[in-house]
DOTOR-318776 format. One line per field, with one value per residue (C-alpha): residue number from 0; residue in one letter; x, y, z. Coordinates in nm, 3 decimals, padded with zeros to 5 digits, m for minus. Each point is the difference from the previous one (the first is absolute). Layout:
! DOTOR-318776
i: c(NUM|...)
aa: c(A|...)
x: c(X|...)
y: c(Y|...)
z: c(Z|...)
! end
This chain:
! DOTOR-318776
i: c(0|1|2|3|4|5|6|7|8|9|10|11|12|13|14|15|16|17|18|19|20|21|22|23|24|25|26|27|28|29|30|31|32|33|34|35|36|37|38|39|40|41|42|43|44|45|46|47|48|49|50|51|52|53|54|55|56|57|58|59|60|61|62|63|64|65|66|67|68|69|70|71|72|73|74|75|76|77|78|79|80|81|82|83|84|85|86|87|88|89|90|91|92|93|94|95|96|97|98|99|100|101|102|103|104|105|106|107|108|109|110|111|112|113|114|115|116|117|118|119|120|121|122|123|124|125|126|127|128|129|130|131|132|133|134|135|136|137|138|139|140|141|142|143|144|145|146|147|148|149|150|151|152|153|154|155|156|157|158|159|160|161|162|163|164|165|166|167|168|169|170|171|172|173|174|175|176|177|178|179|180|181|182|183|184|185|186|187|188|189|190|191|192|193|194|195|196|197|198|199|200|201|202|203|204|205|206|207|208|209|210|211|212|213|214|215|216|217|218|219|220|221|222|223|224|225|226|227|228|229|230|231|232|233|234|235|236|237|238|239|240|241|242|243|244|245|246|247|248|249|250|251|252|253|254|255|256|257|258|259|260|261|262|263|264|265|266|267|268|269|270|271)
aa: c(X|X|X|X|X|X|X|X|X|X|X|X|X|X|X|X|X|X|X|X|X|X|X|X|X|X|X|X|X|X|X|X|X|X|X|X|X|X|X|X|X|X|X|X|X|X|X|X|X|X|X|X|X|X|X|X|X|X|X|X|X|X|X|X|X|X|X|X|X|X|X|X|X|X|X|X|X|X|X|X|X|X|X|X|X|X|X|X|X|X|X|X|X|X|X|X|X|X|X|X|X|X|X|X|X|X|X|X|X|X|X|X|X|X|X|X|X|X|X|X|X|X|X|X|X|X|X|X|X|X|X|X|X|X|X|X|X|X|X|X|X|X|X|X|X|X|X|X|X|X|X|X|X|X|X|X|X|X|X|X|X|X|X|X|X|X|X|X|X|X|X|X|X|X|X|X|X|X|X|X|X|X|X|X|X|X|X|X|X|X|X|X|X|X|X|X|X|X|X|X|X|X|X|X|X|X|X|X|X|X|X|X|X|X|X|X|X|X|X|X|X|X|X|X|X|X|X|X|X|X|X|X|X|X|X|X|X|X|X|X|X|X|X|X|X|X|X|X|X|X|X|X|X|X|X|X|X|X|X|X|X|X|X|X|X|X|X|X|X|X|X|X)
x: c(10.447|00.389|m00.018|m00.193|m00.182|m00.265|m00.017|00.296|m00.226|m00.165|m00.308|00.156|00.122|m00.083|m00.118|m00.306|m00.277|m00.157|00.273|m00.090|m00.309|00.155|00.187|m00.313|m00.181|00.081|00.032|00.242|m00.016|00.180|00.304|m00.009|m00.055|00.267|00.270|00.235|00.363|00.234|00.377|00.211|00.395|00.144|00.357|00.258|m00.068|m00.340|m00.227|m00.165|m00.126|00.113|m00.183|m00.317|m00.032|00.064|m00.315|m00.225|m00.066|m00.155|m00.192|m00.116|m00.122|m00.217|m00.163|m00.056|m00.169|m00.178|00.091|m00.172|00.248|00.263|00.332|00.228|00.377|00.238|00.411|00.216|00.179|00.177|00.167|00.039|m00.077|m00.353|m00.397|m00.272|m00.368|m00.282|m00.357|m00.277|m00.284|m00.307|00.092|00.234|m00.302|00.027|00.367|m00.065|m00.290|00.186|00.337|m00.264|m00.160|00.331|00.091|m00.316|00.105|00.225|00.073|00.119|00.190|00.189|00.052|00.130|00.226|00.181|00.017|00.155|00.257|00.129|m00.032|00.172|00.344|m00.004|m00.042|00.224|m00.273|m00.398|m00.215|m00.389|m00.149|m00.369|m00.112|m00.321|m00.091|m00.037|m00.227|00.042|00.371|m00.043|m00.030|m00.228|00.076|m00.274|00.208|m00.059|00.183|00.042|00.174|00.238|00.381|00.216|m00.033|00.178|00.032|00.082|00.092|m00.004|00.112|m00.117|00.142|m00.182|m00.158|m00.045|m00.335|m00.119|00.251|00.004|m00.387|00.039|00.270|m00.242|m00.282|00.209|00.110|m00.351|m00.129|00.199|00.021|m00.382|00.016|00.205|m00.271|00.325|00.135|m00.091|00.103|m00.173|00.179|m00.036|00.136|00.196|m00.213|00.209|00.353|00.354|m00.003|m00.350|m00.123|00.147|00.013|m00.216|00.011|m00.093|m00.111|00.006|m00.092|00.093|m00.078|00.320|00.349|m00.075|m00.266|00.334|00.141|m00.381|00.013|00.353|m00.138|m00.333|00.258|00.177|m00.306|m00.132|00.295|00.001|m00.331|00.092|00.169|00.018|m00.129|00.290|00.219|m00.312|00.040|00.341|m00.056|m00.267|00.180|00.313|m00.210|m00.208|00.210|00.278|00.057|m00.187|00.094|m00.143|00.006|m00.143|m00.165|m00.120|m00.291|00.084|m00.303|00.164|00.003|m00.324|m00.349|m00.244|m00.388|00.017|m00.173|00.321|00.117|m00.235|m00.050|00.397|00.140|00.323|00.096|m00.212|m00.064|00.312)
y: c(13.661|m00.023|m00.030|m00.122|00.274|m00.197|00.118|m00.104|m00.254|m00.079|m00.107|00.055|00.039|m00.034|m00.161|00.112|m00.249|00.020|m00.180|m00.320|00.041|00.083|m00.341|m00.176|00.261|00.020|00.374|00.092|00.345|00.337|00.069|00.194|00.376|00.011|m00.197|m00.017|m00.158|m00.043|m00.091|m00.152|m00.020|m00.301|m00.009|m00.234|m00.406|00.145|m00.126|m00.321|m00.237|00.259|00.295|m00.248|m00.103|00.379|00.065|m00.254|00.171|00.246|m00.236|m00.173|00.316|00.125|m00.376|00.015|00.311|m00.132|00.356|00.057|00.172|m00.248|00.068|m00.191|m00.029|m00.015|m00.054|00.204|m00.262|00.344|00.300|m00.006|m00.263|00.133|m00.121|00.180|m00.017|00.121|00.094|00.165|00.215|00.140|00.370|00.171|00.031|m00.366|m00.021|00.229|m00.153|m00.333|00.214|00.117|m00.332|m00.144|00.245|m00.054|m00.379|m00.013|m00.370|00.016|00.344|m00.178|m00.311|00.193|00.213|m00.314|m00.145|00.336|00.008|m00.388|00.071|00.369|m00.218|m00.108|00.313|00.251|00.246|00.032|00.223|00.014|00.160|00.060|m00.021|00.068|m00.167|00.150|m00.245|00.198|m00.050|m00.373|m00.313|m00.276|00.061|m00.241|m00.348|m00.303|00.115|m00.343|m00.121|00.230|m00.124|00.240|00.429|00.214|00.351|00.305|00.339|00.299|00.360|00.248|00.369|00.253|00.230|m00.306|m00.147|00.063|m00.179|m00.334|m00.020|m00.009|m00.230|m00.227|00.032|m00.152|m00.279|m00.084|00.028|m00.194|m00.289|m00.035|m00.221|m00.265|m00.201|m00.133|00.346|00.122|00.250|00.279|00.335|00.160|00.374|00.071|00.214|m00.046|m00.128|00.085|00.153|00.093|00.143|m00.042|m00.368|m00.275|m00.368|m00.234|m00.382|m00.305|m00.309|m00.336|m00.360|m00.115|00.148|m00.106|00.304|00.211|m00.148|00.056|00.337|00.048|m00.108|00.208|00.317|m00.081|m00.064|00.358|00.190|m00.156|00.116|00.365|00.062|00.404|00.065|m00.187|00.321|00.188|m00.281|00.058|00.401|m00.025|m00.264|00.260|00.254|m00.171|m00.220|00.064|m00.401|m00.339|m00.305|m00.366|m00.243|m00.352|m00.139|m00.331|m00.055|m00.150|m00.205|m00.075|00.402|00.100|00.042|m00.098|m00.157|m00.330|m00.103|00.051|m00.292|m00.177|00.230|00.003|m00.293|00.026|00.328|00.010|m00.348|m00.036)
z: c(15.697|00.004|00.124|m00.292|m00.051|m00.145|m00.346|m00.440|m00.076|m00.351|m00.062|m00.339|m00.028|00.315|00.301|00.107|00.127|m00.374|m00.135|00.182|m00.219|m00.253|m00.015|m00.039|m00.215|m00.402|00.006|00.313|00.117|m00.071|00.183|00.323|00.052|00.213|00.042|00.317|m00.042|00.313|m00.087|00.269|m00.123|00.168|00.169|m00.201|00.158|00.103|m00.277|m00.048|00.299|00.254|m00.118|m00.080|00.329|00.112|m00.230|00.124|00.315|m00.184|m00.163|00.344|00.121|m00.270|m00.022|00.375|m00.038|m00.347|m00.145|m00.315|m00.191|m00.190|m00.128|m00.237|00.057|m00.260|m00.024|m00.236|m00.276|m00.137|00.153|00.394|00.263|00.065|00.089|m00.119|00.146|m00.170|00.107|m00.195|00.066|m00.138|00.114|00.240|00.213|00.059|00.022|00.290|00.137|00.033|00.157|00.269|00.066|00.084|00.242|00.170|m00.009|00.342|m00.035|m00.371|00.047|00.274|m00.239|m00.250|00.158|00.165|m00.371|m00.088|00.256|m00.103|m00.354|00.015|00.107|m00.367|m00.191|m00.142|m00.126|m00.010|m00.176|m00.136|m00.270|m00.159|m00.342|m00.188|m00.298|m00.347|m00.209|m00.322|00.021|00.030|m00.207|00.036|00.385|00.166|00.068|00.189|00.331|00.206|m00.319|m00.060|00.142|m00.139|m00.009|m00.216|00.149|m00.248|00.184|m00.238|00.126|m00.219|m00.054|00.167|m00.251|m00.245|00.091|m00.370|m00.169|00.283|m00.084|m00.372|00.012|00.213|m00.219|m00.309|00.216|00.126|m00.344|m00.158|00.295|00.001|m00.265|00.146|00.227|00.219|00.036|00.373|00.260|00.249|00.045|00.305|00.110|00.325|00.225|00.329|00.040|00.026|m00.367|00.027|m00.318|m00.350|m00.013|m00.152|00.060|m00.270|00.153|m00.206|00.171|m00.166|00.082|m00.123|m00.141|m00.337|m00.021|00.002|m00.381|m00.118|00.153|m00.200|m00.310|00.001|00.069|m00.319|m00.200|00.171|m00.114|m00.316|m00.063|00.094|m00.352|m00.033|00.384|00.155|m00.023|00.185|00.296|00.022|00.026|00.256|00.203|m00.004|00.101|00.293|00.157|00.262|00.061|m00.014|00.211|m00.045|00.264|00.067|00.300|00.071|00.245|00.391|00.111|00.333|00.039|m00.156|00.219|m00.278|00.035|00.092|m00.311|m00.185|00.113|m00.237|m00.281|m00.044|00.170|m00.215|00.194|00.306|00.092|00.283)
! end
């Protein structure tokens, strides 16, 4: 679709139906194996209620079709004005089946095409990418997704031929932060997209922005604990990382298509 190719979603991170059960269970499920992220870059003055009204056309179409694939919408709080739409799948095979089922549903396809025409007038640019989850590069990644209001996305561009140094660097970080129970992130490798290959996405969900303050404090403790190995971390980062960028997003419940139970599970976010 996008029409919404229905797909950046996040059960958790990440928005599969299993996340609904997670909200009621003591142990949330891990992030999805495949994460699809759609980005819409908005024209000046076209964000806010104008874009929300347009996106509601997609939500109404999928609600009417009782479509089983859900997604979380997010608005940028830093960087260019843009919206993210996040979908989660167990596999690329499931992603493909979802697309094929949409194409075989003429009523839904027509409604999405119509919604795309309206929404396209508000956009400067649109793109989509697919990412693969790496549990060995993640820390405490299972979270209660419905209650996560803020999402931090950090993209690392890795220098060609320096994968080994990158993996060494990640191992130092995952081992070091594993001892902090409130530290949590999920790491994904780019599989398809404009910059396919060489990019890694680290996603940190947060209930409130006070978690940013706590993360900064944990970071200071972590670097203080490195002692002599601090020089090695700097060398590995310099050898392997070409660029890094971090941005912050906030959930937009009016543009999200989530399971109806989330309105009860997390009324502070989805009870609109």
